[in-house]
Phi, psi and omega in degrees: 000146185294151178226137182230142177281111177252122188243130171255124177245126178236122183060030176088356181243142181284144173244122179288149182220153176267330182210151178207156176223125178250135185225133177214153184215146175285348185246013179226146187269357184228112169278158184211166180213155174225146187224132162269110192279146173257083186233133179227014182279186180281150173065213181264149183286336179196181177243168176283154177062028173271145177303133181214154174223151174239130181240140174242114186056033179088349181266135179302131176242330182209138174234122183182227187218154168290140182252295181242128173252120182243140180223154176201155176201161170239202185290337184243326189233164176216154180225151175222140176223151179217138173258151182228137179236157180290161178301337182290358173302324179294333176292337183258347186235334182265141179284152172291129178246083188243139184298329185246325180084008177215161178214133183262152176044070188225149171255188186296320180293321178294321177298317178296320179290315183292324188256012175275069185281354173265003180053053177278314184103134180228120174264114179250115180259011184256126173275108182239148179287157181280151178247157184297320184205138173238125183241127177276159172269132181311129180086359184292143173277164178296320180297315183297319178289328177284323183295327173302320183282317181295329174300318181293328186263002180064047184235162180246147173246119177230202177223172181246165178298338176278359178084027177251159174283146182230120183245125177210158178240020176199168178300148183276353183158197182230145173270148181282152173088183182230139173269115189225134177298133181088351182244301182226001178271118176283312178218154178207147174209166181200164182222128169239110185241144174272004185305318187253020179274127177229148179284333178205152175238123181247137175243124180239154181195196180207140179276158180287331184232150177108160180231006176275175182301325179293340176265325187267327181214059177285154179207140173239149186223131177238148179285140178255206185249346185285146180271340182250172178295110185200094190255138175245127181248124181245134174269129179274117187284333181272198180292127183265107171223163195306310184300312181296320180290320179295315179300314183291319178300314179297318181296313182293328175297314181289322179296319180296318178295322181292330177298330184261001178228117181208154176233145177237123183235126177258134184232159174282141179077192180224021182232151176280188183294341181263001178093005179276137173298135181303136191224134178297155177065032171242147180276151173214146178274134183235133174227108181219096184295328179293329179260003177071029181248131174204077184191175170283143177230161177248142179281108179282321179201166180209159176221119175262127181236145180215133167216172185293332185269322185260000182069215187243130175227154176233133171255122179257131170260120187246149177223165170301135182303328179296338177290341177241022174096006180274183183269166178302123182286341179047048178263199183241032179290158177296155178304146177110336182281334189280154170268171179304156183278203189261017180301136183289129177299148180268151177232134179229152175239111183273000000 
């Protein structure tokens, strides 16, 4: 089984471990890792909330802090384990401490910069139109205030190895090689569920100004994947205008379909055919005839595991690229794997 050097640094010093698990997702703002430590020194191996980094093959994978330090012992033996979280954990747990709580004439990037009072850092890859005013809710976190906007813009918030927030509305690139049954796939499983299938997704809201239908009762509608009458209606929390409602309706229809269809593939090692460490929100080609898959998929999340006996393995959770803002993969997969197509959402003013 493949083996890769995964290093945990706490306070600038390495901590040896027997087993570790690294987890990251294109749909979550905080990557994390857990380590079973090989420690036999005096006292505790480290403290909670200490500065920490995780490296894979010498390359930075996580920048953050130790979160939970657990210990146990009996008369003869003792064990220690520690979890590590990205710096972005403060964006999800700490409140924004801003003198006014509002910002005028701002886009998504400006909102991230202005309300990042914990100095986490925000990388925004989305080109968004400016809004007249953004007002935070007292006690709100940076992630929460950004997430209100990204929902409207059809974007995702994840994190980077440097511990910054990363906002994007499409896959970040492609992995080299092909995942193929009988070649490099160790194990695979999948789920195709009708739980999130809808024939149409409607988004309704209300504008802050105006008395006409476009301000009081605008609605956008996107086609879903269900064959029967099964409608999902979503209330848009922010400013309701045609572009935002249409974008969100299309995004929610694709996201709903993606929630019900996923494949999980386990591979040896943690790198693609070109030597890149597997990364969320990147495309990869998959050919698995037993699972009915023959198309590009996007990595929604991943888990890298390592121990002394089994070496290093990676489990990828894959979805249709359109479920995370990508394009139609145009493959030859069995029916049921696809997300909704590219039909333009409709907009109405009642």
